[in-house]
C-alpha positions as CSV (number, residue, x, y, z in Angstrom):
1,M,31.3,74.8,84.2
2,N,32.8,72.5,81.5
3,S,36.6,72.0,81.9
4,D,39.6,69.9,81.2
5,E,43.0,70.1,82.7
6,Y,44.0,73.6,81.3
7,I,40.8,75.1,79.7
8,A,37.5,75.8,81.4
9,I,34.3,77.0,79.8
10,V,32.8,79.4,82.3
11,D,29.9,81.9,82.4
12,D,31.7,84.6,84.2
13,I,35.0,85.8,85.5
14,F,36.0,84.5,89.0
15,D,37.5,86.8,91.6
16,T,40.9,85.2,92.5
17,E,40.7,86.6,96.0
18,A,37.3,85.1,96.7
19,S,37.2,81.9,94.7
20,E,39.5,79.0,93.7
21,K,37.4,78.3,90.6
22,P,38.0,77.1,88.0
23,F,41.5,75.7,88.6
24,G,42.3,76.1,92.3
25,K,44.1,79.1,93.9
26,R,45.5,81.6,91.5
27,W,47.1,85.0,92.2
28,A,45.7,87.0,89.3
29,S,43.5,86.8,86.2
30,Q,43.2,88.7,83.0
31,L,40.5,89.0,80.4
32,I,41.6,88.8,76.7
33,T,38.9,89.6,74.1
34,L,39.2,88.0,70.7
35,K,38.0,89.8,67.6
36,P,36.3,88.0,64.6
37,Q,39.6,88.2,62.7
38,H,41.3,86.3,65.5
39,L,38.8,83.5,65.1
40,I,39.3,83.5,61.4
41,A,43.0,83.2,61.8
42,L,42.6,80.2,64.1
43,Q,40.3,78.5,61.6
44,Q,42.9,79.1,58.9
45,G,45.5,77.3,61.0
46,N,47.4,80.2,62.5
47,L,48.3,80.4,66.1
48,L,47.5,83.4,68.4
49,A,50.2,84.6,70.7
50,L,48.7,86.3,73.8
51,D,50.6,88.6,76.2
52,D,49.7,87.4,79.6
53,Q,50.2,90.3,82.1
54,G,53.4,91.5,80.4
55,E,55.2,88.4,81.8
56,Y,54.2,85.3,79.9
57,V,53.2,84.3,76.4
58,V,50.2,82.0,75.9
59,Y,49.6,80.4,72.4
60,L,46.2,79.5,71.2
61,K,45.6,76.9,68.5
62,L,42.3,75.6,67.2
63,E,42.2,71.8,67.4
64,G,41.7,70.2,64.1
65,A,42.8,73.2,62.0
66,N,45.8,72.6,59.7
67,H,48.7,74.6,61.2
68,V,50.2,77.0,58.7
């Protein structure tokens, strides 16, 4: 597992009931699948806004890309 403070690169989804990986105890998890056009948008400097469980918004930005 490779991680920093807020992002971890993992090989599989962890069960939040059985594991505290990768960030310590959490109450839920969600899988969001990116499509090729999402990656292209990031490379072009766009942000992606993700709906996190109908309660939060998470924004993704590609480091080094010139933001539009």
